[in-house]
C-alpha positions in Angstrom: 39.3 21.8 -7.6 35.9 20.9 -6.1 34.8 17.9 -4.3 32.3 15.7 -7.0 28.9 14.4 -5.7 27.0 12.6 -7.9 23.3 11.7 -6.8 21.8 8.9 -8.7 18.2 9.0 -8.9 15.8 11.8 -7.8 13.0 9.8 -6.6 11.9 11.0 -2.8 15.4 9.7 -1.4 17.9 11.2 -4.2 16.0 14.0 -4.6 15.9 14.7 -0.9 19.5 14.0 -0.3 20.7 16.1 -3.2 18.6 19.3 -2.1 20.1 18.7 1.9 23.8 18.4 0.3 22.9 21.9 -1.7 21.6 23.6 1.6 24.7 22.1 4.1 27.5 22.8 1.7 28.7 26.3 -0.3 29.2 25.7 -3.7 32.8 27.0 -4.0 34.0 24.0 -2.3 31.6 21.1 -4.4 29.5 20.2 -7.3 26.5 18.2 -6.9 25.1 16.4 -10.0 21.6 14.9 -9.9 21.1 12.3 -12.5 17.4 11.1 -13.5 16.0 9.3 -16.3 12.5 11.7 -15.9 12.2 15.0 -16.2 9.6 15.1 -13.6 9.8 14.1 -9.9 7.3 11.3 -9.5 5.1 11.4 -6.1 5.5 7.4 -5.8 3.4 7.1 -3.1 0.5 8.4 -5.0 0.6 6.1 -8.0 -2.8 4.1 -7.0 -4.3 7.8 -7.1 -3.5 8.4 -10.7 -4.2 4.7 -11.7 -7.7 5.1 -10.6 -7.9 8.5 -12.8 -7.2 11.4 -10.9 -4.4 14.1 -12.0 -1.2 14.8 -10.0 0.1 18.4 -9.7 3.3 18.2 -12.2 6.7 18.9 -10.8 9.6 19.3 -13.1 12.9 18.6 -11.7 14.4 21.9 -13.5 12.2 24.2 -11.8 12.4 22.2 -8.0 16.4 22.5 -8.6 16.7 26.0 -10.5 18.8 28.0 -8.4 20.2 25.6 -5.8 23.5 24.9 -7.5 22.7 21.3 -8.2 23.4 20.3 -11.7 20.7 18.2 -13.4 21.1 15.4 -16.1 18.5 13.9 -17.4 19.7 10.5 -18.6 19.5 7.2 -17.6 22.3 5.2 -15.1 23.7 2.4 -17.6 26.3 1.4 -15.3 28.8 2.2 -12.2 32.4 1.3 -12.1 33.2 1.7 -8.1 37.0 1.1 -8.6 37.3 3.8 -11.2 34.5 6.4 -9.7 32.8 6.9 -12.8 29.2 6.6 -13.9 28.1 5.4 -17.5 25.2 7.0 -18.9 22.9 6.7 -21.9 23.7 9.7 -23.7 27.2 8.3 -23.9 29.1 10.5 -21.0 31.2 9.3 -18.1 30.6 11.1 -15.0 33.6 11.3 -12.5 32.5 11.2 -8.7 34.4 11.7 -5.4 31.3 10.6 -3.8 28.4 8.6 -4.9 25.2 8.4 -3.2 23.1 5.7 -4.8 19.1 6.0 -4.8 18.0 4.3 -7.9 15.2 2.5 -6.2 13.3 -0.6 -7.1 10.6 -1.5 -9.3 7.7 -4.2 -9.2 8.7 -7.7 -8.7 6.8 -10.6 -10.4 8.3 -13.0 -8.1 9.0 -15.3 -10.6 4.8 -16.4 -11.0 3.9 -17.5 -14.6 1.6 -14.9 -16.6 2.8 -11.9 -14.5 5.0 -10.1 -16.8 2.7 -10.4 -19.4 -0.5 -10.1 -18.2 -0.3 -8.2 -14.8 -0.2 -4.5 -14.6 1.8 -2.8 -12.0 1.7 0.7 -10.2 5.5 1.2 -8.8 6.2 3.2 -11.8 4.7 6.5 -13.3 4.5 4.3 -16.7 2.8 1.3 -15.1 0.3 3.4 -13.4 -0.3 5.5 -16.8 -1.0 1.9 -18.4 -3.3 0.6 -15.5 -5.0 4.0 -15.7 -6.2 3.3 -19.6 -7.0 0.0 -18.9 -9.6 0.5 -16.0 -11.1 3.2 -18.3 -12.0 0.8 -20.9 -13.5 -1.3 -18.9 -17.2 -2.2 -18.6 -19.5 -2.2 -15.5 -19.7 -5.5 -13.9 -15.9 -6.6 -14.9 -13.5 -7.8 -12.3 -10.5 -6.5 -11.0 -8.0 -8.4 -8.5 -5.5 -6.8 -6.6 -2.6 -9.6 -5.7 -0.4 -8.5 -2.5 -2.3 -7.2 0.9 0.4 -5.2 1.7 0.3 -1.2 1.9 0.1 -0.8 -1.8 -2.1 -3.4 -2.4 -4.7 -2.1 0.5 -4.5 1.9 -1.3 -4.9 0.4 -4.9 -7.9 -2.2 -4.1 -10.0 0.7 -2.0 -9.2 3.5 -4.5 -10.1 1.4 -7.4 -13.2 0.4 -5.9 -13.9 3.5 -4.5 -13.6 5.4 -7.8 -14.7 2.7 -9.7 -18.0 1.0 -7.6 -19.5 -0.4 -10.8 -16.5 -3.0 -10.9 -15.9 -6.4 -8.9 -12.4 -5.5 -7.3 -11.0 -8.4 -5.3 -8.0 -8.4 -3.0 -5.6 -11.6 -2.7 -3.7 -11.7 0.3 -0.8 -14.1 1.1 -2.1 -14.1 4.5 -4.7 -12.4 6.8 -6.0 -9.3 5.9 -4.1 -6.7 7.7 -2.4 -9.7 9.4 0.5 -6.9 10.6 -2.0 -4.5 12.0 -3.4 -4.0 15.4 -6.7 -5.9 16.1 -8.3 -2.1 15.8 -6.5 -1.3 12.6 -7.7 -4.7 11.4 -11.3 -4.3 12.0 -11.5 -0.9 10.4 -10.1 -2.4 7.7 -12.3 -5.1 7.1 -15.1 -2.4 7.8 -13.8 -0.3 5.0 -13.5 -3.5 2.2 -17.0 -4.4 3.0 -18.3 -1.0 2.9 -16.4 -0.7 -0.7 -17.6 -4.0 -1.7 -13.9 -5.4 -2.2 -13.9 -9.8 -2.2 -11.0 -10.6 0.2 -9.4 -13.7 -0.5 -7.6 -14.4 2.7 -4.3 -16.9 2.5 -4.6 -17.2 -0.8 -0.9 -17.1 -2.8 -1.3 -16.9 -6.5 0.4 -19.3 -8.7 -0.7 -18.0 -12.1 -2.1 -15.1 -13.8 -4.0 -15.6 -17.2 -5.6 -12.8 -19.2 -8.7 -13.5 -17.5 -8.2 -15.2 -14.2 -5.8 -15.8 -11.5 -5.2 -19.1 -10.2 -4.5 -19.7 -6.5 -2.7 -22.2 -4.7 -5.4 -24.0 -3.3 -6.7 -24.8 -6.6 -9.3 -21.8 -6.8 -9.4 -19.5 -9.8 -10.8 -16.0 -9.4 -11.9 -13.7 -12.6 -10.0 -11.0 -13.3 -10.3 -9.0 -16.4 -7.3 -7.0 -15.0 -4.8 -8.1 -12.5 -3.1 -5.4 -10.4 0.5 -7.2 -9.2 1.7 -5.2 -5.9 4.0 -8.0 -3.9 6.7 -6.1 -3.5 9.3 -4.4 -5.1 12.9 -5.8 -6.6 15.9 -3.3 -6.7 17.8 -1.8 -9.6 20.2 -4.5 -11.0 23.1 -2.1 -11.4 24.9 -2.0 -7.9 24.9 -6.3 -8.1 26.9 -5.8 -11.4 29.7 -3.7 -9.4 32.0 -4.9 -6.8 29.6 -3.3 -3.6 28.7 -5.7 -1.0 25.1 -6.2 -1.9 22.7 -8.9 -0.2 20.9 -11.7 -2.1 18.2 -9.3 -3.5 21.1 -6.8 -4.7 20.4 -4.3 -1.7 23.7 -2.0 -1.1 24.8 -3.1 2.7 25.5 -0.1 4.6 26.8 1.4 7.8 24.4 3.6 10.2 25.7 6.8 8.5 24.4 5.1 4.9 27.9 4.4 3.6 28.7 1.6 2.0 30.7 -1.3 4.1 32.7 -2.2 1.3 33.3 1.5 -0.4 33.3 4.4 1.9 33.0 7.0 -1.0 29.6 5.4 -2.1 26.6 6.1 0.1 23.3 4.2 -0.3 19.5 5.5 0.4 16.0 4.4 0.0 14.8 0.9 -1.6 18.4 0.3 -2.8 20.2 0.1 0.8 20.0 -2.3 3.3 20.2 -0.3 6.4 19.1 -1.5 10.0 17.0 0.4 12.2 15.4 0.0 15.6 15.7 -3.5 17.0 18.5 -4.3 14.8 15.9 -5.1 11.9 16.2 -3.8 8.2 14.7 -0.7 7.5 11.4 -1.9 5.2 10.9 -0.5 1.7 9.0 2.8 1.8 9.4 6.5 1.9 8.7 6.5 5.5 12.6 4.9 5.6 13.9 6.3 2.5 13.6 9.8 3.5 15.4 9.7 7.1 17.9 7.9 5.3 18.5 10.6 2.9 18.7 12.9 5.6 21.4 10.8 7.2 23.3 10.0 4.2 23.7 14.1 3.4 24.7 15.0 7.0 27.3 12.4 7.3 28.6 13.1 3.8 28.3 16.9 5.0 29.9 16.3 8.1 33.2 14.4 6.7 33.8 17.3 4.4 33.6 20.0 6.8 35.1 17.9 10.0 31.5 18.2 11.5 30.0 16.0 13.8 28.7 12.6 12.7 24.9 12.3 12.8 24.0 9.6 15.5 20.5 9.2 15.5 19.3 6.0 15.0 16.6 5.4 12.2 13.1 4.4 13.6 9.2 4.5 13.1 6.3 6.3 14.4 3.6 5.3 12.7 1.8 3.6 9.4 -0.2 5.6 6.9 -2.6 3.9 5.0 -5.2 5.7 2.8 -8.2 3.5 1.9 -9.7 5.9 -1.1 -10.2 9.5 -0.3 -12.6 9.5 2.3 -11.1 6.7 4.6 -7.5 6.3 6.0 -6.2 4.4 8.7 -3.2 5.5 11.0 -1.5 2.8 12.6 1.0 3.6 15.4 4.0 1.4 15.8 6.9 0.8 18.3 10.3 2.2 16.7 11.0 -1.2 15.0 7.5 -1.2 13.2 5.2 -3.7 15.6 1.7 -2.2 15.8 0.7 -0.6 18.6 -3.0 -1.0 19.9 -3.9 2.6 18.7 -5.0 3.6 15.9 -6.5 6.8 14.0 -9.4 5.9 11.7 -11.7 7.5 9.1 -11.8 10.8 7.4 -9.2 12.0 10.0 -6.8 9.5 9.1 -7.4 10.6 5.6 -6.6 14.2 5.9 -3.8 13.0 8.0 -2.3 10.9 5.3 -2.6 13.8 2.6 -0.8 16.0 4.8 1.7 13.6 5.2 1.9 13.5 1.6 1.9 16.8 0.6 4.6 17.5 3.3 6.8 14.9 1.8 6.3 16.7 -1.8 6.8 19.9 -0.4 10.2 19.0 1.1 11.5 17.5 -2.2 10.0 20.4 -4.5 11.9 23.1 -2.2 15.1 21.5 -1.4 16.9 24.5 0.0 13.9 25.8 2.0 13.0 22.6 3.5 15.5 22.9 6.5 17.2 26.3 7.7 20.6 25.3 8.2 23.6 27.7 7.2 26.0 26.3 4.6 29.4 24.9 5.7 32.8 25.1 4.3 34.6 22.0 3.2 38.1 21.5 5.1 40.7 22.7 2.7 42.5 19.7 2.4 39.3 17.4 1.4 37.8 19.3 -1.6 39.8 17.8 -3.8 39.9 14.4 -2.4 37.5 11.4 -1.7 35.5 10.7 1.2 37.7 7.6 1.9 40.9 9.4 2.3 38.8 11.1 5.3 37.7 8.2 7.4 
């Protein structure tokens, strides 16, 4: 009997975990099933480009995983029963697992601000980016676009739109100072690029309401907005919170250093869905930079436990933050292991090229799941093939 591994979600983390498991384990010993609602892999880090009118390379999941031994199920996950060890999906089937990898990720977070759900656009998903793309295409010259949120997503969205549509009045509303987590050189470059692109920046500007034609700020001001783009953080998929898994108040699954649930040892969580601790005992931030190493860690830990190998001991850490500022400008902020800005930065066209290499490399790794690493497959220990991981620990 094969050990059944079910991976939920085929974003960067889920697809990476499934491919790495297929590379590490013999197909005779394990059955790997990857469940995803969308038939294509979505490069989420490029959604601002898609919204701005650029076309992205299609990456069908069936082509990506053909010949890898990973079974692809294109259906929506509707529930998880961690006591019965089953996954319910929209096509009516019930998938049993011995090991579950939960990688359902996150979506946009309205943070309860009135009018956001009704009037704002999001780029946390491909459908959202396409809706914004269609709306921006209908805007006449001189109309206003307000991007709410001064984090990485907001910066990339505002600069991409301003570069693509210089005829629009683009504004950015940041709750704090512009790039206040960056080094002085990083902040200086960010202001320079925003000025060059004609972006109006509202700092220390918490948005308290979104209307069809404006946003209201906490200090009483209103900012005209034919289109409002909401980028102020993410909310995790709600399914985990409906289970008996130990989760945080925001619904993230609490995991140990191997990405295994602290309450259910046969469940692993990676990416935005997991609350993992990195360097400096700080929680890892929701990002591709966190999610991909988490997927590596989880896959290697599962393989080690099944084969009797050595558990991974690498501590997850950061090296830099890569920010695209349109197609011709970028900012690479070097950081400490626990994600605090160092003085050094890389800027300009070289930084834009660096960011593009990172994005292409991440997509290539997902699109070539069993070519991205040279490690040979190992056989599962005979007494583990038909048993759950929690019986081994």
